[in-house]
N, C-alpha and C positions, 0 to 999 in steps of 0.2 A: 449614453456606449455600454451601460450595465446593458442598458434594453433590449437595447440588439442583441449582445450576445444574448439571452435567452431565446430569443429563435432561429439566430444560426446552432444551440449547442441542445436543442427539437431535431433538427435536421437531423447534427451530425451523431443525436444519440440514438435516430430511429436506424440510420446507413452504421451505426459503431451495432448498433445492437445486434446482426448479423450470426453473426459468426462473433468469437475472440477475434480479441487478437491474435493476428499470428505472428507464428514465429519471423522472430523480424533479425534473419540472417541474405536477406533479401537488396541490395544498395541501392534499390529504387526507396528504402522506406526507412520516412519517415523520424527525422531525430527523436522528434518526440513521441512517437508511435515506439520507438529503440528505448528508452524512455519510455513510459510506460509496461513494456516491456519489463526489464530491470524492478519491476515494480517490484510488476507481479512475480518476479523470480524471489526477491528480496525475501516477497512476502510465503510463499512456499515454491520452491526452487524444483522440485520431484514431480509435483503439481504441473504445476507448471510444465513440463516441459513432457511430463509422462513417459519421465523412468520410473526406476525402483528406487517406494520409498526408503533412502535409511537403516539399518537396522544396527540395534542398541546404539549404547547413548554415547555423546561429542567428547572426546577424548579431554574435549580444549574447555566445559564447560564443569564450574566448578562442581565438586563434588556433596555440600555443604546447602547445597541449591536443592529447590522442591521437584520442579520436572526430572525425567529424565526422557528416556528412546527417543523416538523419529520426532521430535517433538524441538528436541536441542540439539537439532539443524538450521531446522528455521531463523534465518538474519537476524531477521527482525527480536527474533526470543530474547535475542543476547543484549543488542545494538535500540530495541524499542520501532514503534513508532515512535514516536518523536525525535525517534533518531540519534540520542543522545544520550541514550541509558542509563547508566546507574543517575544518573544525573535528574532523569525527567518520571516519568508516571513506574518506570520500574526500579525509582529507590528505594522504593519497602515491595509489601507484600509474598504471592507468588511466584512472580520474575523473576525476581533480587536476583539479582549476580554479579554483583558487586564490577562487571563489566562494562567499559565505556565505549560512546556512542562514535556510532559514524561521523558527526560533524566536526571535524579537525580536516578529512578527506575530501567534506566537499570545493567543489570547484580544481581538487585533483586531476597530476597525468592518467587519463585511464587507464595505459598501460603500468605502473607501478601497481596502481590498484589491483586493477587483475592478476598482477603478479604474490601480493597480498592475499589474495582471495587464494591464489594457488598455492602458497605454499602454509611453512605454522602461521599459524599454530590453526587454522579456519581447513587447509589440506582438500579441498574441495579440486577433485580428480577432474578430468575430463572426462572416466565413464560418466562424472557426475553431472556436470554444467560441460557442455561441449563452449569449443573456443569463439565462436559463434555470440550464445549465451550470453556467454564470461561476459562480450565488448558490452552487449546491454548494461548487465549486470555493474557489470565496472560505469560506467557512465548511465546511470541513476545518480548512484551513490556519490561519481561529481556531482553533476548537474542539476541533480533530480528533486533532494533534498531543498526543505524549505522550512524555516523557519515556525513551526507548529507550535509552539506556547504565545507567540503570539497572540494567538486567531482563542484563545485558554483564557479568562475566569476564573478561580477554582477545580480548574481539570474539563471545565463550562464551554462547549464556542461561544463569539464573542459576535459572533455573526446576525446577519439580521433575520431575524423569520418571515419575515413577508419578503426579503429576494429571495430566501433561500421559498417557498410554498411555490411563487414563480418559475424557480427550478424545479424541483420533485413534487409538482404535478407534472409536466408536461414531459418530463425527463424520463422520471422512476418509478412513476406512480403503475405502467403499464406491468408489469412485473412484481413489483413490489406492493400495487396493492391503495388506493390517499391514505389508508388507516395505516398503512403500515402493514398490514398481518394478513397478506397475497395468498403470503408464499408459508405454509403451514408444517414444514421441514428444517425453517431457519426459525428462532425468536422474536419474535415483534420488532419493527423498524426505531420504535420505539426503546424497547428497553434495551438495543445495542446501540444509542446514539450515546448514553455514557459510558462510552468508549468512544471520545473526540476526534482523539489521534487517529486509531486503528479505523475510522471510519471517514472520515479523509482522507487517508492513507489510500482508502478502496477507490472512496471514489475517485479521488486522481491519476488511479493510473487501472483501474478497474478490479475483476473480480478472477485467480485465475483460474483457466477453462471454460467461462464462465461466461455468458455473450452482457454480462454485464459490461456498459459504451466507458475507455475513459475517459473524464472530464480537463486530461494537463492540463490540453495547450487556454482554458481557458479562468488558468489560476488558482492559489488557494486560498485567496475567501467567493466563490466564489461557494467550495468546499468546506465550508465557516456555517456563511450561507445556508444550504440544503442543512448541513450540521444542525443548527441553530434551533430547523425548522423542523427538524425528524425526530429531535428530544419533548416534539411538544404534541406530538402524536400517541398511541393509546398502548400500556404497559400490560 
């Protein structure tokens, strides 16, 4: 079954790599595409929506935490790439805030989730995230989360690097290169794999405004496999 998925992933990657995920306000947009769009909003909503970058530090961001400015407006900055906030990778270090994750909202009512994002303490008004995009972000919170930790061991992916190699070389290498160093404006992929939760999130949902395909429909196991292989590439 997995090998059949690789062939499909290749075809999907080629078709989706033409442009970033479109703004998902169309009634014909699939739920998977909307969730992936929401995942990109969770990553960096202003870049995804091509709106003004927020200025100043978010009022809900702890005064004794390490970040400041627009970084504090990213959902992931408080709730983590693993979606469990202070219980996960951000339990210490420069990203620590003590703020819990969003796992309690998994499977929740999207209308209630959207209202929570609009209201205190988030205060993300329609001048920042419009209603249609907000619906996609709420959908991601409700249906797009997965148990990242179950794919990790001491912070490293437990995926199968052999299967990951096939996926990476057919879907990802066209942009990133076989050695992961083709894009010189970013660190080598082998180095970035050190943050497995972030890479898994981006494999599943894509990179805001970039042509990177979202592989969400193939599930987190394939994402974990790719990360396991990428970790073997040059740093």
